[in-house]
N, C-alpha and C positions, 0 to 999 in steps of 0.2 A: 376509481379515482385513487390513485398513488398516493399514500403519507408519508414518501421519502421526502425530505430537507434539499433536495436540490431536482432542478428540474431535468423534464425528457430531454434525453441526448446529450447529457453533461460529459465532460470527462473527465475522469476522478483519479488523485496522485492514490499509489495502495498503499496500505499500511505495509511499513517492511522492518523488521526486528531491528534495532541498535539506529535505522537511520531515521524515520520521522519522528523521532521527540520534537518537543516543543522548539528550539532554535534553528535546527534544519526546516522545519513547518512553515516557521517567520521567514526566513531568509528566500525560502519559496515562494511564499507568496507574496514576501516584498517586491524581485526582481523578476518573476514570471509568472506573474496571478492569474493568469488566465485559466489556470484550472479550475474548476468549479467548484469543489469539493474535497478534502484532508481526510488520513485517517490517523489517530495515532499509531503508534506501535503496540504491540500487546504489551498489556497488564496481565502477569500471571497473580491469577488467585490462591490465595495462599490454602494447603490441605493441614495444617496443623497451625494455630495461634490465631489472633484475631487479625482483623483487618483494620485501619483507622484510615479517618477521611486526610491527616497529613500525607501519607504515600497514597493517596488515590491522585491527592492535587499535585505532589510533587513529579508523579508521572506524567501529566499532561504538562507541565510547568508551568506551575505559580502565576508567573509573568505571565504567561500567554492566555491563561484563564480569565485573566481579567481583560483581556481586549475580545470584542463584539467579535468582530472580524474573526477571531480566532472560534470562539466556542460556536459560530452560527457557519461554520464552513467544517466543522471536524465534526469527525465520528471520535467516539471514546470504544475502540475497542479492548476484549480481552478474553483470555482463553483460560478456562477451567476442567475438571473433571468431575465427577462422580461425589466425589467425599474433600472435596474443596469447597470453601466458605463463601458458595456465590451466592447463597440470602443475606449473607450481613453486607458481601461489597454491592449487592444491585441496589440493599436499603439505603445505604450509604450515598450509592451514587444517584438514588432518586432523592435524596435531602439535598442535594447538591444541584438540584433542577435541569440534571444535562437533558437534552432535548435527543440525543439519540445514540443508543450504544449498537454494536458492533461484536456476536461471539465469530471467535473464530475457528474455523473448524477444519482448515486445509493448511494448519501445518504441519508439515513433512520430517520436523526435526526428530530424531531417533530416541533423546532424552523426553521430549514432551510426551512423545506417543509412548513412550517405555511406562510414561505414567499413568496411561490412559486420556490425553488431554489432545487437541488439536485434531487433526484429519483421524485418529483412532476412533474417535466418538462414531464416525461414518461406516464402521463396524456394530455398532452396539447400539441399535433404535432402542431398545428399551431404555438404557441408560441417558441416552439422547431428548429421549424425550420428556425423560424426568427433567432433567436440567432444562430444556428449552420451556416447557410449565410453568417450571420455579421461576425461569427468569420474566416469563410476559406474566404471570402474579404480582410479581416487585415491582415491575419498571412497565406505567402507565405511556411513555411515550414514545417518539419510534426506534424500535427492536429488530436488527437486521443480521444475517447470517452470511461468512465466507466460507465457502464448501469447495474443498474437490470434486470429481464425480465419484468417486470410491475411497474406500483404504486400499486393496489389494485387485481389483478389478468393480465393474459399474455397476453388479447384479442387484443393488439396493438403490441404483441412482432414483429411478421414479417413485420408489417408497419414501427417500428421504423429503422429495421436492413435496409429497404429500403430507409427509410429517409435518413438513415445517407449514403448510397452508393451513393444513387443519389446527395447529399449535399457538396461531396467531401470530406468526412473523410476518413481518410487512415490509421483506424485501430478500432475495434471493445474490449473493455475487457468490460467480462459479467461475473455477479456475478449470479452464477444461482439461485435467489430468486425475490422474489415482494419486495414491500418494505414496507408493510404490515407483513411480514413474519419477516423481521427484521433478527433476525441470529436463527430463531425455526427450527426444525424440521432437516432435512438435505439437499443439496443443490439437485437439480435436475437436471446434468448434462445432458442430454437428450434435453433441450435447447441450451445447449454448441453444442450440436452435430449435432443439428439442422441447429445452424447460420452457420456450418464451412459446410453444404450441398447448403444452398440456398444463401450465400453472398460470394460475389467477396473479401471481404475486409479481412484481417486477421483477427483471432477471437483467444483473450487471453484469457484465460480458467479462473475461479476465482469463489471459493466456497469449503470448507471442502477439501481441499486439505494438510493434515495434515502429513503425511509419506510421506518416496521417494516409499513406493508399490502404495500409490493415485497417486502420480505426474505419475509412471509411467503405472498404470491403466486410468488415463482420457488421457493420451496421446494416447493411446492404442484403447479407448474407442470412444474417441471424433476427434482422430487427428486434435488439435488445434493449431495453427503458434507458441504459446507459453503458458508460464505455469505464475501465478501470484498469491503468496504466500501472505495473509492477518494475518489471527491470528494464521496461523502455524507458520509465521516467526518471530510473537512477542516471540512465545512459544519456536520455536527453531531456533533462528539468523544464528545457523551453519547449517543449514537444508540443504541450496545447497549444502556446501559445502559434508555433509553426504553423498546426493543424487550422485555427481559426483563422488566420491571415489568408493563408494559403490551399484549403479545400478544396475551393473552387477553381483554383485556377491554378494545377498543378504544372502546368508547360513551365510556368516561367522557375520553375524549383529544377536546381541542377545539381550533380555532385560536389561540383566545385563549389557550388552557394553554398549550399549545407555543410560542408568541411571550413568556408571561412566562417559561417556564422557558428558553427563550433568552438573555432580558436577563440571567437571574440566572447563567447558569451561563457566560456570555458575563464576566462581572467574576471569577467566579473562575479560567476558562481563562487569560486573561491577566496579573493577580498573577501566577500560579502560574508560567507562563511567564517572565515579566520575571525571577524570582526564583531561578530553574533557569539560564538565560542570563547572569546574573550572576557565579552560582559558577560558571561555564565559561569566566568571564574576558571576554565579548563588553562591548562600548562600545555605548552608547545609539544611537547612529547606525547600528550595525548591527541592534540588535535592534529597531527603528523600522522598518526595510526589512522586518525579517520581519513583524512585526505586519499591516504593509502587506499585505503579498502574502497574509496569511490569512485578509484581509478581502474577500476572492475574493464569494465563498457566502455568507457569515455573514449575510447582513442582507437575501437576497433574496425571502423568505418577508413582508416589510413591505412593506405599501401605499406606501409613497415610498421603497423602501431604496435607490436611484440619489442621493438625495440623503443618504440616512445614510451611504453608503458614501465618497460625497464628500467629505464632513466627514474621516472620517478619514483619506481617499487626500491631503490638503493639508496634515496638520498636518505643521508645521516642527519639532519634536522629541516628545519622547517624554512631557513632560510635556502639551503640546497634546494629544498622543494620549489620555493620563488624561483630561484635563479631558472630551474628549467622550466617553467611555467613561461615566463616572461625569453623565453627564446625560443617556445616553441608557438608561441602568440605573436612573433616576429616572424619567422617561417611561414606561417601558414592562415595569418589574419589580410 
């Protein structure tokens, strides 16, 4: 029986660095709340100096830590290395009585991996086992990991799955690429299918799950415990809502319908983000920078998406960005 805090067949909003912090999660939960579960972006446990509770609370978002809906539906993700202050950080999170932590073993960042964290640990089973046991001994609630299928290749894949099971991990999210593949090519879901067959742990599928058809297909093909959406969630933050409403009636969905829904939802999306960011003290220039970063995938389904995206990226201030958004909504909704 699963000890995970979300039910089978859940649709999960993935952790994304610089995105899934408190204000962003609050907005998604408020306006597109059909996601079953969320993750924080990773907290990087330092290698020198002390970890303190205030820093951990700030990373989650102190305001949101007071909201039951947030804490019950959100895993606290962190990133560490063999020399980091892992024991201290885990002790503090345990004292907070947090219900679910997740170890990031998939981050492909060159900087993170050069410091022997993230996906690097998939290539060093001795160091990884030490860290996993250290965390498991210090944390009695739900402990999961998010991995890739390997660092430069898949040669240790089955060994990794066995290590996690033997060391008492409660579940594994698998992004079906190696670290060296970054986001190139297409995620190979056969690795997820294999993990479901050989591991006794719940497997959460991740990687190139862009549409409701993809969600249906990966459930049918791989039979994972749940599905986690990353870049697709950033592209379509309302994907879980569309999936839950139309998964049995795909014939009702046309490309024109999806584009109309996209324009209408983007208007709401940016309005609510602007409001929440200002509530948290962010200034116009910071909000604009974040909005531009979010534009990477939002317009890809439109025929002239490069032209549309270019207008938003060239906006000199938040008012110009908003004017482009108003025109976009008028044109496509």
